[in-house]
N, C-alpha and C positions, 0 to 999 in steps of 0.2 A: 266354606261358603255355599251354595243351592250348588252353583256349576259342578265344585268339587268332589264336590255328594251324588254326584246324577256322573261323572263320569266313569267309564269301566266297567268289568261285563255283570249282568244281574245281581251276581255272589257277591261282588265288592260293592253293590251296590247295598244290598241286604247288610253283608258286612259291616258299613260305617253306618248302617242306620242302624244297628241293634249294638255298636259302640257308645253309640251317641244313648240310645238310651239308659246304656248301664252306669255309662258316667253321670248322665245327668240322675240318674237313682241312684248312685251310691259316693260319685268323690262332686258333685256339684258345685256343693259350700266350701270344701277342698282347692278346688284349684283354680288358679291365676292365667291370665294370657296377657299378651303381648301384640295389641295388632297397631297396623301401617293404617290401617285407614275407617273413615266411619263406614263408610259400609262395611268394611271385616267387624267390628267393629256389635256394628248392628244385628251379620250374622251370629256373633258369638252372645252377645248377651239376648239371643233368642234360644237360646235349646241352655243356655246356663246366667237366667237369670240374676243369682245368687253370689258367683262368680265375682275377682278383683279384676278390669283390666286395666292394664297399661298401655294409651296409645304411643306410639313413636315416629323419629321421621325417616325412613328411610336411608343409608348415608349410600354416597358411592364407596365400594371397597378400593379407590385408588386415588396418585394422585395419578394427572393433568400433566402430562412432559409438554412442554408450551414450545418445545423444537421440532416437536413428532413435522416430517414435511405435508404441508395439508395438497398437493396438487392431486385434486378426483382424477378418477376412474371412472370408464361407465358399470359401475359394477351397483349391484344393491344386494345387500345384505340381509341377513336374517339372523340372528342369535339366538338358541332356548331351548328345550326340549322339544323332541319331535312328536308328535300326539297330536290328535285326533283337536283337542281344546284349540289347537295353537294354531288351526287355518294356514296349516302351512301350507295341501292340496289349494285352496285359492289363491294362496299365493303365488303358486308355478302355473297354473289354466289364468291368471291372469295376466302375468312374465309372458305368457305363450300370444294367447290375443293381444295379447299389445304390440305383434311382429316385428320389435324391432329390429334393428341393422343386426347382423354378429358377430358386432366388437363388445354391443352390450352380456352383458353377463348377469344369470343370476346367483348365488355366492348361498350355502347355507349350513351351518356353524349352530349342533345341537347331538343328542345323543337321543337313539335312538325306544322312547321308553313305553313302549306301545308297539311288540313287535311286529304285528298286524299290519300297524301303520303305516313304519318304516316301512315295511317290503313294497308294499302300495308305491308310497312317494319314489323309493333309488326304483320299478320298476317304469314308474311312470314318467322320470327323469332318462331311464337309461340312449334315448335316440336324439338325445339333443347336449350338443358339445359343449354350448353355453352354462348351460344348469349343471351344481355341484353341489355332492353331497359330503359337507367335511365332518371330522372331528373338531370336537370348541377346545377353542384357543379361549389363553385370559390373557389379564391385565397390559401386560405391553404388545403385546402382540396382537392382541384384540385391539388398543386402540390407535396400533394405526393401522390396521382393515378396516375399520370402523372410520377412520381420521379418510383414509384414500379415499372411500366407496364415495356416488354421487349420492345414494340415497339408501338409510339405513330402518326395513319396513320389519313392521312389528303387526298382524292383524288378530291378536288373541279375540275367543269370544268372550273375554273379561279379563282385565288383570287386577290385580289389588295396587300395585307401585311398582313398574315395568326398572328393573334395571339400566336394562337394555337401552332404555330410552333413553334415562337421565345420563350413559356415558355414553351415546351419540353426540 
């Protein structure tokens, strides 16, 4: 997707463009793709018009336990990568600006795949006891946390099809 090509440094951007050019020129008819959405299929077709594209649905990765306690806490959660594309800074700023009572919490679960952005986010929240950044959690722990949260939030600039939203 165009958004994915644009993210990263100047060097990463041109590395992606050069890689796409090489793939288009030498491997275009030999490459097959799996797409999740029409938007993704269109983007692939733009760069690789001779390639085979199979569109499939994005499945949930696990069963949902119907015995999970559904008591809601005053918690907003975010699950995903910690990257500028995910708009986490907007989420934090909005939470702070909402000026909610101290019983409300914002929990961010994810991996910082952009170290500068991750450090920026960490320094932004260090004076707020009700905003915390945690390592990712998976499967039953993740579903339990999502089920007990008042709201699960995703504010990305774009998404193909977010499993986080489907899980929530």
